[in-house]
C-alpha positions in Angstrom: 0.0 -0.1 0.0 1.3 3.5 -1.0 0.4 5.8 1.7 2.0 8.8 -0.1 -0.5 11.6 -0.8 0.4 12.9 -4.3 -0.9 13.3 -7.8 -4.6 13.0 -8.7 -6.6 12.9 -5.4 -10.1 11.7 -6.8 -13.1 12.5 -4.5 -16.2 10.5 -5.4 -19.4 12.1 -6.6 -22.6 11.6 -4.6 -23.7 8.6 -6.6 -26.5 6.3 -5.2 -25.8 3.4 -7.6 -22.9 1.5 -6.0 -22.1 -0.5 -9.0 -21.9 2.6 -11.2 -19.8 4.3 -8.5 -17.4 1.5 -8.6 -17.2 1.6 -12.4 -16.5 5.4 -12.3 -13.8 5.1 -9.6 -12.2 2.2 -11.5 -12.0 4.4 -14.6 -10.3 7.2 -12.5 -7.8 4.6 -11.1 -7.1 3.2 -14.5 -6.2 6.8 -15.7 -3.8 7.3 -12.9 -5.6 8.5 -9.7 -3.2 7.9 -6.7 -5.7 8.5 -3.9 -9.5 8.0 -3.6 -11.6 9.8 -1.1 -15.2 8.5 -0.5 -17.6 11.3 -0.1 -21.3 10.9 0.0 -23.4 13.4 2.1 -26.8 12.2 0.9 -26.6 8.4 1.5 -27.7 6.7 4.7 -25.5 4.7 7.0 -26.1 1.3 5.3 -25.5 2.7 1.8 -22.3 4.6 2.9 -20.9 1.3 4.5 -21.8 -0.6 1.3 -20.0 1.9 -1.0 -17.0 2.3 1.2 -16.5 -1.4 1.5 -16.9 -1.8 -2.3 -14.4 1.1 -3.0 -11.9 -0.4 -0.5 -11.7 -3.6 -2.5 -11.2 -1.7 -5.6 -8.4 0.6 -4.2 -6.6 -2.4 -2.7 -6.5 -3.8 -6.3 -4.7 -0.7 -7.5 -2.6 -0.2 -4.3 -3.8 3.3 -3.5 -5.2 4.8 -0.3 -9.0 5.0 0.4 -9.7 7.9 2.6 -13.2 8.4 4.1 -14.5 12.0 4.1 -15.6 13.2 7.6 -16.6 9.9 9.2 -14.0 8.4 11.6 -16.3 5.5 12.6 -17.0 4.5 8.9 -13.3 4.6 8.3 -12.8 2.3 11.2 -15.7 0.0 10.3 -14.5 -0.7 6.8 -10.8 -0.6 7.7 -10.1 2.2 5.2 -6.7 3.6 4.9 -7.6 6.9 6.5 -10.0 9.7 7.1 -10.3 13.3 6.0 -11.5 15.8 8.7 -13.3 19.0 8.0 -13.6 21.9 10.4 -16.4 20.3 12.4 -15.2 16.7 12.4 -13.1 16.6 15.6 -9.5 16.6 16.3 -6.6 14.7 14.8 -6.0 13.2 18.2 -9.5 11.9 18.6 -9.4 10.3 15.2 -6.0 8.8 15.9 -7.3 7.1 19.0 -9.9 5.3 17.0 -7.9 4.6 13.9 -4.4 4.0 15.3 -1.1 5.3 14.2 -0.8 3.6 10.9 -3.8 5.2 9.3 -3.7 8.4 7.1 -5.4 11.5 8.7 -5.9 14.6 6.5 -7.3 17.9 7.5 -9.1 20.7 5.8 -7.4 24.0 6.5 -9.4 26.2 4.0 -7.4 29.4 3.6 -5.9 29.5 7.0 -2.2 28.7 7.5 -2.6 28.6 11.2 -4.9 25.6 11.0 -2.4 23.7 8.9 0.3 24.4 11.6 -2.0 23.2 14.2 -2.9 20.1 12.3 0.8 19.3 11.6 1.5 19.7 15.3 -1.3 17.2 16.2 0.2 14.7 13.8 -1.8 15.0 10.6 -0.4 13.2 7.5 -1.5 15.9 5.1 -3.3 19.2 5.0 -5.7 20.5 2.4 -6.3 24.1 1.3 -9.0 25.6 -0.9 -11.1 26.6 -2.7 -8.5 27.9 -5.2 -11.1 28.5 -8.0 -14.9 28.7 -8.1 -16.4 25.4 -7.2 -19.7 23.9 -8.2 -19.6 21.4 -5.2 -19.0 24.1 -2.7 -19.8 27.6 -4.2 -19.6 29.4 -0.9 -16.3 27.9 0.1 -13.5 30.3 1.4 -11.2 31.4 -1.2 -7.4 30.4 -0.9 -4.6 31.9 -3.0 -1.7 30.4 -4.6 0.5 32.6 -2.5 -1.0 30.8 0.6 0.1 27.5 -1.0 3.7 28.8 -1.7 4.0 29.9 1.9 2.7 26.6 3.3 5.2 24.8 1.1 7.9 26.6 2.8 6.6 26.3 6.3 5.0 22.9 6.5 6.8 19.6 5.9 3.5 17.6 4.9 1.8 16.8 1.6 -0.4 19.7 0.6 -3.7 19.0 -1.1 -5.3 21.6 -3.3 -9.1 21.6 -3.8 -11.8 23.7 -5.2 -12.5 24.2 -9.0 -9.3 22.4 -9.9 -9.1 21.6 -13.6 -6.6 20.3 -16.1 -6.2 23.9 -17.4 -5.4 25.4 -13.9 -3.8 22.3 -12.3 -0.3 23.0 -13.4 -0.2 26.4 -11.8 -1.4 24.8 -8.5 1.3 22.2 -8.6 3.9 24.7 -9.4 2.8 26.7 -6.4 3.5 23.7 -4.1 0.6 21.4 -4.1 1.5 17.8 -3.7 -2.0 16.5 -4.9 -4.9 17.9 -6.8 -8.3 16.9 -5.3 -10.9 16.7 -8.0 -14.6 15.9 -8.3 -16.4 17.6 -11.1 -13.5 18.1 -13.6 -13.0 14.2 -13.3 -16.4 12.5 -12.8 -18.7 14.9 -14.7 -16.7 14.3 -17.9 -17.7 11.9 -20.7 -14.4 9.9 -20.3 -13.3 9.6 -16.7 -10.3 7.6 -17.6 -9.0 10.1 -20.1 -9.6 13.0 -17.7 -7.7 11.2 -15.0 -4.7 10.5 -17.4 -4.7 14.3 -18.1 -4.4 15.1 -14.4 -1.8 12.3 -13.9 0.2 13.8 -16.7 0.3 17.2 -15.0 2.0 15.5 -12.0 4.4 13.5 -14.2 5.4 16.8 -15.8 6.0 18.3 -12.4 8.0 15.4 -11.2 10.2 15.7 -14.3 11.2 19.3 -13.7 
């Protein structure tokens, strides 16, 4: 299992059809996604367990981490590779007590460098900033700047995940500013060819690694 957070960080759409969701995520993985985050705010507990469990089998096949959005207990119940905590989802320490020291814990820091420093001090494995561009998923999200990302890259020795309106067209600039990974929903899963879109994002990271 590769626990490194880098490259295309695919966040799942809110898809009620589990078989379709698995096919969509498989396409993203075939295109080069290096991390999958399961996110579904609309499903009930049973459906969320079903989908997370199905995705875990898939991500294990591709040897990439499965991160659960917001829900520490679901991450524990399915034995996912980690959890992503938003501002209202509790502390890194509390999540670590449930999940143990080997799991990945990421933290949303929005546009606040102080939150990232705090998360790093608590033992987070990565921090996320955004939104960098207008987002259809979270249109009212706080706005983060590329300058913030550059500053975070200098001050914080953790993988940095960028989220919010990330596209193939603007992704290179975000990577150049210091992002380790690009978290994408719409520009990946709302496309007619998910595998091709994922490959385009993966190529951005390959170009960065080559420089």
